[in-house]
C-alpha positions, 0 to 999 in steps of 0.5 A: 470497524465492527463491535465492541472490541477493536479489530487489528489492522496492519499497515506498512510504511505507515511514518509518513504519506499513504500510510500515515494517512491509511493508518490514521483513517483507520484509526478514526474508524476504530480500530487498533493499528500495528504499523511495521517498518523503519521509522516510528510514525510521526501519528500518536494515539493509544491504538497505534503501536509500532512494532520497527522492521527493516522490510528487505530483511526477509527474516525480520519479516518472518518473526515480526509476523509470526510476533503478531499473529501470535499475540493479535487476530489480523482482521486488515493487511495493508501493503503500503511500503515500497520503494523506487530506485529510478533508471534507464534500461542501462542503467537498470542494476539487478540489486535495486530491482531485487530491493525494490522487489524485496519490499513491494513483493516478498515482505507483503507474501510472508505477512499475507501468510503471517496473518491469513491463516486467523483471517480464513478461521474468522471466516473474514480478512480485508488485503490491500495493497498498494500499486501506482499509475506506473504500471501503464509506462512511465520512463525511468521505472523499470523497477518500480513498473515491474514490482508494482506490477507484480502487485496487482497480480498477487492480488488476482491471483490469490483473491481467488484463493482466499475468497471462499474465506469472506476474504478480499483482496484489492489494490489501489493505484494512484497517480501524483499524490502530494506527499514529502516525497513527490514534494521532495522530486516536484518542488513548489513552484517547479515547472517540473511540478507544474509540468506534472498538474498540467498533465491530470485531467483533474488540474490538481494533486491528489492527496493521502486522503484521497487514496486513504479515503479509497481505503477505507471503502476496500477495507470496509464490512460491507465490500465483502462483494468486491475482490481483485480488483484494482482502483487508480485513484489518480485524477483520469492520469489513467485514462489521458495516458499521462506519464508525468507521475 
């Protein structure tokens, strides 16, 4: 995003959906992008690299993030990888909650600890985590909504520690976005899909590019006075109070 040498961005969960769109946008902006997830990304680029890692395995996360930190000065970190184990209260399990918290929070903490020292030395860094409109309440999402609320709490807390070092830490909370995951649960032409769309004030589903555009804004060098904030990219769902996403 700046200078002749490409700056390095790490994006988790970039094999599809939002992470893929964010990685593509960062590549288009001139960054070198390192993706971390179990499956290789579908996109190819000379400045794109991939480290296979299970983000629920903290030993793997420590090993891979340490290797990247030794070999690269990471300027941008996007904690996008997520997990959802839907269940009503009676069916919610501690194991499912642990799994969701591992990916959304514990792995993010290890990545932050690995990459922020170099950001502090450079007096520059941009960190972005992906939360969800579900933090405002959604039936059957106790583990997911709790973890995504934790994502916001993490950013609001750590932005205070990092701001003096020129590092921002913000959050995007998407609403209903037309990803493969959403399509699987809301097939085209289904009444379930129509119900969600009808609940969105904008009258349409969001796209991964809608989220990627917001991500680039918050990751920009020109956004250095914005930190600790949560941007809802939701077509107005966070205002209308709909629980359809």
